[in-house]
TORDRENSE-768676 format. One record per residue: x, y, z of N, C-alpha, C, O in turn. Coordinates in steps of 0.2 Angstrom, whole numbers, padded with zeros to 4 digits, always signed. Atoms other than C-alpha are relative to their C-alpha. Example, Ala and Ser with C-alpha at 12.3 -4.5 7.8 and 13.67 -1.06 7.14 Angstrom:
+0004-0006+0000+0062-0022+0039+0004+0006+0000+0009+0005+0003-0004-0006-0001+0068-0005+0036-0004+0005+0003-0001+0011+0004
end
This chain:
+0006+0001+0006+0471+0570+0563+0005-0003-0003+0011-0002-0005-0004+0006+0004+0476+0554+0553-0002+0004-0007-0006+0009-0008+0002-0005+0009+0476+0560+0535+0001-0009-0003+0006-0012-0001+0002+0007+0003+0471+0542+0526+0004+0002-0007+0004-0002-0012-0002-0001+0007+0481+0550+0510+0006-0002+0000+0008-0004-0006-0003+0003-0001+0496+0546+0516+0002-0004+0007+0000-0004+0012-0002+0007-0006+0507+0532+0525+0008+0003+0000+0011+0006-0005-0006+0004+0000+0524+0530+0531+0002-0003+0006+0001-0001+0011-0002+0007-0003+0532+0514+0537+0006-0002+0001+0008-0004-0004-0007+0001+0000+0548+0512+0544+0001-0007+0000-0004-0009+0003-0002+0007+0000+0555+0493+0541-0005-0003-0004-0008-0009-0003+0006+0005+0003+0542+0489+0530+0002-0006-0004-0003-0010-0004-0005+0004+0003+0555+0478+0520+0004-0003+0007+0007+0001+0010-0003+0005-0003+0561+0464+0530+0006-0001-0001+0009+0001-0006-0008+0000+0003+0579+0459+0531+0002-0006-0004+0007-0006-0007+0001+0003+0007+0575+0443+0521+0000+0001-0007+0004-0002-0011+0000-0002+0007+0570+0452+0506+0003+0006-0001+0004+0008-0007-0004-0008-0003+0580+0468+0511+0006-0005-0006+0008-0002-0011-0006+0004+0003+0594+0453+0505-0003-0003-0007+0001-0005-0011+0004+0002+0006+0582+0448+0490+0001+0004-0004+0004+0002-0009+0000-0005+0004+0582+0463+0483+0007+0002-0003+0008+0003-0009-0005-0003+0003+0599+0467+0483+0002-0005-0003+0002-0002-0009+0000+0004+0005+0603+0451+0475-0002-0001-0008+0000-0004-0013+0005-0001+0007+0591+0456+0462+0002+0006-0004-0001+0008-0009-0001-0009+0001+0599+0473+0460+0009-0001-0004+0012+0003-0007-0007+0001+0004+0616+0463+0455+0002+0000-0006+0007+0000-0009-0001+0005+0008+0609+0455+0439-0003+0005-0003-0007+0003-0006+0005-0007+0003+0602+0474+0433+0007+0002-0004+0012-0001-0002-0003-0003+0004+0612+0484+0419-0002+0007-0001-0004+0008-0007+0004-0006-0001+0605+0502+0423+0004+0007-0007+0010+0009-0009-0001-0006+0006+0604+0515+0408+0000+0008+0002-0005+0012+0005-0002-0006+0000+0612+0531+0408-0002+0005-0005+0003+0007-0009+0005-0002+0004+0598+0540+0397+0001+0008-0003+0001+0013+0001-0002-0006+0003+0601+0555+0386-0009+0005+0003-0014+0001+0005+0004-0006-0001+0587+0572+0390-0005-0003-0007-0011-0006-0007+0004-0001+0007+0581+0571+0372+0003-0005-0006+0009-0005-0005-0002+0006+0006+0583+0557+0355+0007+0006-0001+0009+0012+0000-0005+0001+0003+0599+0554+0349+0000-0001-0007+0006+0000-0010+0000-0001+0006+0592+0554+0331-0003+0006-0002-0003+0008-0008+0004-0005+0004+0583+0570+0331+0003+0005+0005+0005+0003+0011-0003-0003-0006+0589+0586+0338-0005+0003+0005-0011+0004+0003+0004-0003-0004+0583+0593+0354-0004+0008-0002-0002+0013-0006+0006-0006+0003+0568+0606+0354+0004+0007+0000+0009+0009+0004-0005-0008+0000+0575+0624+0350+0001+0003+0009-0003+0002+0013+0000-0003-0002+0582+0633+0363+0003-0008+0004+0009-0007+0006-0003+0007-0005+0587+0614+0373+0006-0003-0001+0008-0003-0006-0008+0003+0002+0605+0605+0374-0003-0007+0001-0007-0008+0005-0001+0009-0002+0605+0587+0374+0004+0001+0007+0006+0006+0009-0003+0000-0008+0611+0581+0393-0001-0005+0001-0006-0007-0002+0003+0007-0002+0610+0565+0398-0004+0001+0009-0002+0005+0013+0004+0000-0008+0598+0561+0416+0007+0003+0006+0013+0004+0005-0005+0000-0006+0607+0565+0432+0001-0007+0002+0006-0004+0002+0000+0007-0002+0608+0546+0438-0003-0003-0004-0009-0001-0007+0003+0008+0003+0606+0529+0430-0007-0003+0002-0010-0002+0007+0008+0001-0002+0590+0524+0431-0002-0010-0004-0001-0013-0009+0005+0008+0005+0580+0505+0427-0006+0001+0002-0008+0004+0007+0009+0002-0002+0560+0502+0426-0001-0005-0002+0001-0007-0008+0003+0003+0002+0551+0490+0426-0009+0001-0001-0012+0006+0000+0006-0001+0004+0532+0484+0420-0001+0006-0005-0007+0006-0006+0000-0005+0007+0533+0499+0406+0005+0004+0004+0006+0005+0010-0005-0002+0002+0548+0508+0401-0002+0008-0001-0003+0010-0006-0001-0007+0007+0546+0527+0398+0006+0006+0001+0007+0010+0005-0007+0000+0004+0562+0532+0389-0002+0008+0000-0006+0011-0004+0000-0006+0001+0565+0550+0394-0001+0005-0006-0003+0011-0006-0003-0004+0008+0568+0556+0374-0009-0002-0003-0011+0001-0008+0007-0001+0003+0549+0550+0372-0004+0004+0006-0010+0002+0006+0004-0004-0002+0543+0562+0384-0003-0006+0007-0005-0011+0004+0001+0004-0003+0537+0553+0401-0009+0000+0000-0012+0004-0004+0007+0001+0003+0518+0549+0404-0004+0005+0004-0004+0006+0010+0005-0007-0002+0506+0565+0407-0005+0000-0003-0005+0001-0009+0007+0000+0002+0489+0563+0405-0005+0008+0005-0006+0010+0011+0002+0005+0007+0479+0569+0397+0003+0003-0006+0000+0002-0011-0006-0001+0006+0494+0578+0384+0002-0006-0002+0001-0008-0008-0005+0006+0003+0503+0563+0383-0001-0006+0005+0001-0007+0011+0002+0008-0001+0497+0545+0385+0003-0006-0004+0006-0010-0003-0003+0004+0003+0499+0538+0371+0008-0003-0002+0012+0002-0002-0006+0000+0002+0517+0529+0365+0006+0003+0004+0011+0006+0001-0003-0003-0005+0526+0535+0381+0002-0005+0004+0008-0005+0006-0001+0005-0006+0524+0520+0392+0002-0008-0002-0002-0012-0002-0002+0006+0004+0534+0505+0383+0001-0008+0006+0004-0010+0012+0000+0007-0006+0531+0488+0391+0008-0002+0003+0013+0001+0000-0008-0003-0005+0547+0484+0403-0003-0011+0001-0008-0015+0000+0001+0005-0005+0550+0468+0413-0004+0000+0004-0007+0005+0006+0004+0002-0006+0540+0458+0426+0003+0005+0007+0009+0007+0008-0006-0001-0006+0544+0464+0443+0003-0006+0002-0001-0010+0002-0001+0005-0004+0554+0451+0452-0005-0003+0004-0010+0000+0007+0004+0002-0008+0546+0439+0465+0000+0005+0006-0005+0006+0009+0001-0004-0007+0550+0450+0479-0003+0004+0003-0006+0006+0008+0002-0008+0001+0545+0466+0472-0005+0000+0001-0008+0003+0005+0008+0001+0002+0528+0458+0465-0005-0002+0008-0011-0003+0008+0004+0004-0008+0526+0451+0486-0002+0007+0006-0006+0010+0010+0002-0010-0003+0528+0470+0490-0004+0003-0001-0007+0007+0003+0005-0004+0004+0517+0477+0479-0006-0003+0000-0011+0001+0000+0008+0003-0003+0503+0465+0484-0002+0003+0005-0008+0003+0006+0001-0001-0007+0505+0471+0501-0001+0008+0001-0006+0009+0004+0000-0006+0002+0507+0489+0497-0008+0001-0002-0011+0004+0002+0006-0001+0004+0491+0489+0486-0006-0005+0005-0011-0003+0006+0009-0001-0007+0479+0480+0501+0001+0003+0004-0004+0003+0008+0001-0004-0007+0484+0493+0513-0002+0008-0003-0004+0012+0000+0005-0005+0005+0479+0506+0498-0006-0001+0001-0010+0002+0005+0009+0001+0001+0462+0498+0495-0003-0001+0006-0009-0003+0007+0005+0002-0009+0458+0495+0515+0000+0006+0002-0005+0007+0006-0001-0006-0005+0465+0513+0521-0002+0007-0003-0005+0011+0001+0002-0005+0001+0463+0527+0508-0005+0001-0001-0009-0004-0001+0008-0003+0002+0447+0536+0503-0001-0002-0008+0001+0001-0013+0004+0001+0006+0438+0528+0490+0001+0002-0004+0004-0001-0008-0001-0003+0005+0437+0541+0478+0008+0001-0004+0009+0000-0010-0006+0000+0007+0456+0543+0473+0003-0006+0000+0008-0007-0003-0005+0007+0005+0461+0524+0470-0006+0000-0008-0012+0000-0009+0005+0000+0006+0453+0524+0452-0002-0008-0001+0003-0012+0000+0003+0008-0002+0443+0506+0450+0004-0004-0004+0002-0009-0002-0005+0006-0001+0457+0497+0441+0008+0002+0002+0012-0001-0001-0006-0003+0000+0473+0506+0447+0004-0007+0004+0002-0008+0010-0005+0003-0006+0485+0493+0455+0008+0003-0004+0008+0008-0008-0007-0004-0001+0506+0497+0454+0002-0004-0006+0002-0010-0004-0002+0002+0004+0512+0491+0437+0006+0003-0003+0008-0001-0008-0005-0004+0002+0526+0504+0434+0006+0002+0003+0004+0006+0008-0003+0000-0006+0542+0505+0443+0006+0003-0001+0011-0001-0002-0007-0005+0002+0556+0518+0441+0003-0002+0006+0000+0000+0012-0005+0001-0005+0570+0512+0451+0006+0005-0003+0009+0005-0009-0004-0005-0001+0581+0526+0454+0008-0001+0003+0009-0006+0007-0007+0000-0004+0600+0527+0459+0005+0006+0003+0008+0011+0000-0002-0006-0001+0607+0538+0470+0006-0001+0002+0007-0005+0006-0007-0002-0002+0625+0544+0473+0003+0003-0005+0000+0006-0009-0006-0006+0003+0641+0551+0466+0001-0003-0006+0001-0009-0007-0001+0000+0006+0645+0553+0448+0010+0000+0000+0013+0005+0001-0008-0001-0001+0664+0548+0448+0004+0000-0007+0004-0003-0012-0005-0002+0007+0676+0555+0435+0008+0000+0002+0009+0005+0005-0005-0002-0004+0695+0552+0440-0001+0000+0006-0004-0005+0008-0002+0000-0007+0699+0556+0457-0008+0006+0002-0010+0008+0007+0006-0008-0002+0682+0570+0457-0009-0005+0002-0012-0009-0001+0007+0006-0001+0665+0562+0464-0006+0006+0001-0006+0010+0006+0004-0005+0001+0650+0575+0459-0007-0003+0003-0011-0005+0000+0010+0001-0005+0633+0572+0471-0005-0001-0004-0007+0005-0006+0007-0001+0006+0620+0567+0459-0006-0004+0005-0011-0007+0003+0006+0003-0005+0609+0561+0476-0005+0007+0001-0005+0011+0006+0006-0003-0002+0592+0573+0473-0003-0001-0005-0002-0005-0009+0007+0000+0006+0578+0576+0462-0005+0006+0002-0009+0008+0006+0002-0008-0001+0573+0593+0459-0010+0000-0001-0013-0005-0003+0008-0001-0003+0552+0599+0464-0003-0003-0007-0001-0003-0013+0004+0003+0005+0540+0590+0454-0007-0003+0001-0010+0000+0006+0005+0003-0003+0524+0580+0453-0001-0006-0006+0000-0007-0012-0002+0006+0008+0521+0562+0445-0009+0000-0002-0014+0000+0002+0007-0002+0002+0505+0563+0434-0003-0007-0002-0008-0007-0007+0005+0008-0002+0498+0544+0435-0004+0000+0004-0004+0003+0010+0007+0000-0005+0482+0542+0442+0001-0006+0004+0003-0011+0004-0001+0006-0008+0481+0535+0460+0006+0001+0004+0011+0004+0002-0006+0000-0008+0492+0534+0477+0007-0003-0006+0008-0007-0010-0009+0002+0001+0511+0533+0473+0003-0005+0005+0000-0005+0011+0000+0001-0005+0520+0522+0483+0010-0003-0001+0013-0006-0005-0007+0001+0001+0540+0522+0485+0003-0006+0007+0000-0007+0012+0000+0004-0003+0550+0509+0493+0010+0002-0001+0013+0003-0006-0006-0002-0001+0569+0514+0500+0004-0005+0003+0003-0008+0008-0007+0003-0004+0585+0505+0504+0007+0005-0002+0008+0010-0006-0009-0005-0001+0605+0512+0508-0003+0006+0005-0008+0006+0009+0002-0007-0006+0604+0529+0516-0005+0003-0001-0008+0003-0007+0006-0003+0002+0592+0539+0521-0002+0007-0002+0002+0011-0002+0002-0007+0005+0583+0554+0511-0002+0003+0005-0004+0001+0011+0005-0005-0002+0576+0570+0515-0004+0000-0007-0002+0001-0012+0006-0004+0005+0559+0573+0504-0002+0001+0002-0003+0000+0008+0004-0008-0003+0549+0586+0507-0005+0001-0008-0004+0001-0014+0006-0005+0006+0532+0593+0499+0001+0007+0001+0001+0010+0006-0001-0009+0001+0533+0610+0495-0005+0005-0005-0005+0004-0011+0005-0005+0003+0520+0623+0488+0001+0003-0008+0006+0007-0009-0004-0003+0006+0521+0628+0470+0001+0007-0002-0003+0012+0000-0003-0006+0000+0528+0642+0465+0001+0005+0006-0001+0010+0005-0002-0002-0006+0535+0648+0483+0005-0004+0002+0004-0008+0006-0007+0003-0001+0552+0644+0483+0000+0002+0008+0001-0003+0011-0003-0005-0008+0554+0655+0501-0003-0005+0005+0000-0007+0011+0002+0004-0004+0541+0645+0507+0003-0005+0005+0006-0010+0003-0003+0009-0001+0546+0632+0519+0000-0008-0001+0002-0008-0007+0003+0006+0006+0542+0615+0514-0008-0003+0003-0008-0001+0009+0006+0001-0002+0524+0608+0518+0001-0006+0007-0002-0006+0012-0002+0006-0004+0531+0591+0526+0009-0004-0002+0011-0007-0007-0006+0000+0004+0547+0587+0526+0001-0009+0004+0000-0009+0010-0002+0005-0004+0551+0566+0529+0007-0002-0002+0009+0000-0007-0004+0003-0002+0567+0556+0534-0003-0008-0004-0006-0012+0000+0002+0006+0002+0565+0540+0520+0004-0004+0001+0008-0005-0003-0006+0004-0003+0575+0527+0529+0001-0007-0001-0005-0010-0002-0002+0005+0003+0582+0512+0524-0006-0006+0002-0008-0007+0008+0003+0004-0002+0569+0498+0521-0008+0003+0002-0013+0000+0002+0006-0002+0001+0555+0511+0522-0004+0000-0004-0002+0000-0009+0002+0000+0005+0539+0512+0512-0004+0008+0002-0005+0009+0008+0003-0005+0000+0531+0529+0508-0008-0001-0008-0008-0003-0014+0004+0002+0005+0514+0530+0500-0004+0006+0001-0005+0008+0007+0001-0005-0002+0506+0546+0496-0007+0000-0008-0007-0001-0014+0004-0001+0005+0489+0550+0486-0006+0008-0001-0006+0013+0003+0006-0008-0003+0474+0563+0484+0002+0006-0004+0007+0006-0007+0000-0006+0003+0472+0580+0477+0007+0004+0002+0010+0008-0001-0002-0004-0006+0483+0587+0492+0007-0001-0004+0010+0002-0008-0006+0003+0001+0497+0577+0490+0003-0002-0007+0010-0002-0007+0001+0002+0006+0497+0573+0472+0001+0008-0004+0006+0010-0007+0002-0003+0005+0491+0588+0464+0002+0008+0000+0006+0011-0004-0001-0007-0001+0490+0604+0474+0011+0002+0003+0014+0007+0002-0009-0001-0001+0511+0601+0480+0005-0004-0004+0003-0009-0007-0003+0006+0002+0525+0595+0473+0006-0001+0005+0008+0001+0011-0006+0005-0007+0539+0584+0481+0007+0001-0003+0008+0003-0009-0006+0000+0003+0557+0583+0478+0006-0005+0007+0005-0006+0013-0005+0003-0004+0573+0573+0486+0004+0005+0001+0004+0008-0005-0004-0005-0002+0584+0588+0494+0006-0003+0000+0010+0000-0003-0003+0002+0002+0596+0576+0498+0001-0007+0006-0002-0009+0011-0002+0007-0001+0602+0559+0502+0009-0001+0007+0015+0000+0007-0009+0000-0005+0617+0557+0517+0004-0006-0002+0002-0010-0006-0006+0002+0001+0632+0549+0515+0004-0004+0008+0009-0002+0010-0003+0000-0009+0637+0541+0535+0002-0008-0002+0005-0011+0002-0005+0005-0002+0641+0525+0531+0005-0004-0006+0008-0009-0006-0007+0003+0006+0652+0522+0514-0003-0004-0002+0000-0009-0002+0003+0006+0004+0639+0511+0504+0003+0002-0005+0006+0007-0007-0002+0003+0006+0643+0506+0489-0007-0006-0002-0007-0012-0003+0007+0006+0002+0626+0496+0484+0000-0001-0008+0001+0003-0013-0001+0003+0008+0624+0483+0468-0008+0004-0004-0013+0007-0002-0002+0001+0005+0623+0484+0453+0006+0005+0002+0006+0010+0005-0006-0006+0004+0642+0491+0447-0003+0001-0004-0007-0003-0008+0000-0005+0007+0641+0504+0437+0005+0003-0001+0006+0007+0003-0008-0003+0005+0656+0510+0428-0002+0010+0003-0008+0013+0001+0002-0006-0001+0658+0529+0436-0006+0001+0001-0010+0005-0002+0003-0002-0006+0646+0528+0447-0003-0003+0007-0007-0007+0007+0002+0004-0007+0643+0522+0467-0006+0004+0004-0007+0010+0006+0009-0001-0002+0625+0522+0474+0003-0001+0007+0008-0004+0009+0002+0000-0007+0622+0523+0491-0006+0001+0003-0007+0002+0009+0007+0002-0003+0603+0522+0492-0003-0001-0010-0001+0002-0015+0005+0002+0004+0591+0516+0479-0007-0001+0000-0008-0006+0003+0008-0002+0000+0572+0520+0476-0005-0003-0004-0006-0001-0010+0007+0004+0006+0558+0508+0469-0007+0007+0000-0009+0009+0005+0006-0004+0000+0544+0521+0464-0004-0001-0004-0003-0001-0010+0005+0004+0004+0527+0513+0460-0006+0001-0003-0010-0001+0001+0004-0004+0005+0515+0520+0448-0005-0002-0003-0003-0007-0006+0005+0004+0005+0498+0515+0439+0001+0006-0007+0001+0012-0007+0002-0001+0007+0497+0517+0421-0005-0003-0005-0004-0009-0008+0004+0007+0002+0481+0511+0414+0003-0006-0006+0005-0004-0011-0003+0004+0006+0486+0496+0403+0000+0001-0007+0004+0000-0012-0002+0001+0008+0479+0501+0388+0005+0004-0002+0006+0005-0008-0006-0007+0003+0492+0516+0389+0008-0003-0002+0013+0001-0005-0006+0004-0002+0506+0502+0391+0000-0004-0008-0004-0008-0011+0000+0004+0005+0513+0498+0374+0007-0006-0001+0012-0005+0001-0006+0004+0001+0524+0484+0368+0005+0004-0005+0002+0008-0009-0003-0002+0005+0541+0489+0358+0000+0000-0007+0003+0004-0011+0004+0002+0008+0535+0483+0340-0004+0005-0001-0003+0008-0007+0006-0002+0004+0520+0491+0339+0000+0009+0003-0004+0013+0002+0001-0006+0001+0527+0508+0344+0001+0004-0006+0006+0002-0009-0002-0004+0005+0526+0523+0330+0010-0003-0003+0015-0004+0001-0007+0002+0005+0542+0519+0317+0004+0008+0005+0008+0008+0010-0005-0006-0004+0549+0536+0323+0005-0001+0007+0011+0000+0008-0002+0004-0006+0549+0531+0342+0004-0006+0000+0008-0005+0004-0002+0006+0003+0555+0516+0337+0011+0000+0000+0016-0003+0003-0006-0003+0003+0570+0522+0330+0004+0005+0006+0010+0005+0007-0005-0003-0006+0574+0535+0346+0000-0005+0005+0005-0005+0008+0001+0007-0007+0572+0520+0358+0005-0006-0001+0008-0010+0003-0005+0008-0002+0582+0505+0350+0006-0001+0003+0007-0005+0007-0008+0000-0005+0600+0510+0355-0004-0003+0005-0005-0009+0005+0002+0002-0008+0592+0508+0373-0002-0008-0001+0002-0013+0001+0002+0006-0001+0582+0495+0370+0004-0007-0002+0002-0013+0000-0005+0006+0003+0596+0483+0360+0006+0002+0007+0010-0002+0008-0005+0003-0003+0609+0488+0374-0003-0002+0007+0001-0004+0011+0004+0008-0004+0595+0479+0388+0000-0003-0003-0003-0007+0000-0002+0008+0001+0597+0466+0379+0004-0003-0002+0004-0008-0007-0007+0001+0002+0613+0464+0379-0001-0007+0009+0002-0012+0010-0002+0006-0005+0608+0456+0398-0008+0000+0002-0009-0003+0007+0008+0003-0002+0589+0454+0400-0004-0005-0008-0003-0004-0013+0002+0007+0004+0580+0438+0390-0009+0005-0005-0011+0003-0010+0006-0003+0001+0563+0452+0389+0002+0005-0004-0002+0007-0009-0002-0006+0008+0572+0466+0377+0001-0003-0005-0002+0000-0010-0003+0003+0006+0579+0455+0366-0004-0005-0003-0003-0008-0008+0006+0003+0003+0562+0446+0365-0004+0006-0005-0006+0005-0011+0000-0008+0002+0556+0466+0362+0001-0002-0008-0003-0003-0012-0004+0000+0006+0567+0466+0348+0002-0004-0004+0004-0001-0010+0004+0003+0004+0566+0453+0339-0007+0000-0002-0008+0000-0008+0006-0002+0002+0547+0454+0340-0001+0005-0003-0007+0006-0005+0002-0006+0001+0549+0471+0334+0003-0001-0010+0001+0002-0015-0001+0002+0009+0560+0463+0316-0003-0005-0003-0002-0006-0008+0005+0005+0003+0548+0450+0313-0006+0004+0000-0011+0001-0002+0005-0004+0000+0537+0463+0313-0002+0005-0005-0007+0005-0009-0001-0004+0007+0543+0475+0302+0002-0005-0007+0003-0003-0013-0002+0007+0007+0549+0458+0290-0007+0001-0003-0009+0003-0009+0010+0005+0003+0529+0453+0289-0002+0009-0005-0005+0010-0010+0003-0004+0002+0526+0470+0285+0005+0004-0007+0003+0010-0009-0004-0001+0009+0538+0473+0267-0005-0006-0003-0004-0007-0009
end
């Protein structure tokens, strides 16, 4: 039986597009984010800690310290406008959106759905001196953004699993090895709401060190996860509430060192603040 709510397509990214993506990745400077704000103490009982791996976002950036987009309880002032997709990813996204609209059950695709945010995850080893710590995994979670979710994989293959909620002893409902250049799409209540998903492990068979160069980290897999945040919930940095701007200003300043988009966002915020005085 064909499941219209799930797609796995090996070899979706052709060799030319793969090379173009790798060249673009080399220009990035990913962030090592802290889980909570550096300007306000963590919630009671929580300790400040960095995310497991460096990340980069396109379209809109969901900074960990502001909380991730999670409707209906958290929708405003968490999805901060970010750089557009580079041309190679924009072309691939257009193909993915076409696949979804042609193949997925219409009730599972919101009327204004389009893939406008992308989390770029770098999977590999944290390097401290001579010690390497595997950071190539993601625990059980669900994606709250409405509509189908798509991901593209580069590098070593990853063991991706869907699991039942609250039953750690049950076998996975589905295990899919995500190969280099592959596409995965899933949507609908079963895959997005009823089940959780995780990256259990990433292989290390080819001794890869993918771009960009990240101090203290060796990347063996890069994953692009594309989702939809309603456009009205995407806010420019300058229009965040003052407290939220304070929480992420240092991150934005770091991004601005290598990103014209975020440099302009800082200038806009300063102009807006000066005009309000």
